[in-house]
C-alpha positions as CSV (number, residue, x, y, z in Angstrom):
1,X,10.0,-21.7,95.2
2,X,8.1,-22.4,92.0
3,X,4.7,-21.1,91.2
4,X,2.1,-23.3,89.7
5,X,0.9,-22.6,86.2
6,X,-2.4,-21.4,87.5
7,X,-0.8,-18.9,89.8
8,X,1.4,-17.6,86.9
9,X,-1.7,-17.2,84.7
10,X,-3.5,-15.3,87.5
11,X,-0.6,-12.9,87.7
12,X,-0.6,-12.5,83.9
13,X,-4.3,-11.9,83.9
14,X,-4.0,-9.3,86.7
15,X,-1.3,-7.5,84.8
16,X,-3.3,-7.5,81.6
17,X,-6.4,-6.1,83.4
18,X,-4.3,-3.4,85.2
19,X,-2.8,-2.4,81.8
20,X,-6.3,-2.2,80.2
21,X,-7.6,-0.1,83.1
22,X,-4.7,2.2,82.8
23,X,-5.2,2.7,79.1
24,X,-8.9,3.4,79.6
25,X,-8.2,6.0,82.2
26,X,-5.5,7.7,80.1
27,X,-7.7,7.8,77.0
28,X,-10.7,9.1,79.0
29,X,-8.4,11.8,80.4
30,X,-7.4,12.8,76.9
31,X,-11.0,13.4,75.9
32,X,-11.6,15.7,78.8
33,X,-8.4,17.6,78.1
34,X,-9.5,18.1,74.5
35,X,-12.5,20.2,75.6
36,X,-15.2,17.7,76.4
37,X,-16.3,17.8,80.0
38,X,-17.0,14.1,80.2
39,X,-16.1,10.8,78.6
40,X,-19.8,10.6,77.5
41,X,-19.5,13.9,75.6
42,X,-16.4,12.5,73.8
43,X,-18.4,9.4,72.9
44,X,-21.3,11.5,71.7
45,X,-19.0,13.6,69.5
46,X,-17.5,10.5,68.0
47,X,-21.0,9.2,67.3
48,X,-22.1,12.5,65.7
49,X,-19.0,12.6,63.5
50,X,-19.5,9.0,62.4
51,X,-23.2,9.7,61.6
52,X,-22.4,12.7,59.5
53,X,-19.7,10.8,57.6
54,X,-22.1,7.9,57.0
55,X,-24.7,10.3,55.6
56,X,-22.0,12.0,53.4
57,X,-21.0,8.5,52.0
58,X,-24.7,7.7,51.3
59,X,-25.2,11.0,49.4
60,X,-24.0,10.5,45.8
61,X,-23.6,14.3,45.2
62,X,-20.8,14.6,47.8
63,X,-17.3,13.0,47.5
64,X,-17.2,11.8,51.1
65,X,-13.6,10.7,50.8
66,X,-12.6,14.4,50.3
67,X,-14.4,15.6,53.4
68,X,-13.0,15.5,56.9
69,X,-15.5,15.5,59.8
70,X,-14.7,16.5,63.3
71,X,-17.1,17.1,66.2
72,X,-16.6,18.9,69.5
73,X,-19.4,19.5,72.0
74,X,-22.0,19.1,69.2
75,X,-20.3,21.5,66.8
76,X,-19.3,19.8,63.6
77,X,-16.4,21.0,61.6
78,X,-16.1,20.1,57.9
79,X,-12.9,20.5,56.1
80,X,-11.4,19.2,52.8
81,X,-12.2,19.9,49.2
82,X,-15.4,20.2,47.1
83,X,-15.7,20.3,43.3
84,X,-18.3,23.0,43.5
85,X,-20.2,25.4,45.8
86,X,-23.2,23.1,45.5
87,X,-21.2,20.1,46.8
88,X,-19.9,22.2,49.7
89,X,-23.4,23.5,50.5
90,X,-24.8,19.9,50.3
91,X,-22.2,18.7,52.8
92,X,-23.1,21.5,55.2
93,X,-26.8,20.7,54.8
94,X,-26.3,17.1,55.5
95,X,-24.3,17.9,58.7
96,X,-26.8,20.4,59.9
97,X,-29.6,17.9,59.6
98,X,-27.9,15.1,61.5
99,X,-29.2,14.3,65.0
100,X,-27.1,15.8,67.8
101,X,-25.5,18.6,65.7
102,X,-25.8,22.0,67.3
103,X,-23.7,24.0,64.9
104,X,-21.8,23.4,61.6
105,X,-18.5,25.1,60.6
106,X,-18.0,24.5,56.9
107,X,-14.4,25.1,56.1
108,X,-14.4,23.2,52.9
109,X,-12.5,24.7,50.0
110,X,-14.0,24.7,46.5
111,X,-11.4,23.4,44.1
112,X,-12.5,22.5,40.5
């Protein structure tokens, strides 16, 4: 018994949707395992980190390419290298003054 092309395409579509749903569930589960209590908290942390990074890029006194930004439950962690203490302090200031940030851990290393 042969299936019509429309039936085959329905099966393919169903498999694709099931795969997409599985990936979504797995990735959401990873965020909760990482320490966030909900998927929403994970999304909020990603938005905070992106916002901090964008502000670092906009600030000409900070080499944004040398700064790594991570966020977990509103706590932003800065790591990487700064050319001076002033640059390190400015990166911390920018992060602290970003909406949604509760705390900043500035682990940047000053390297001339």
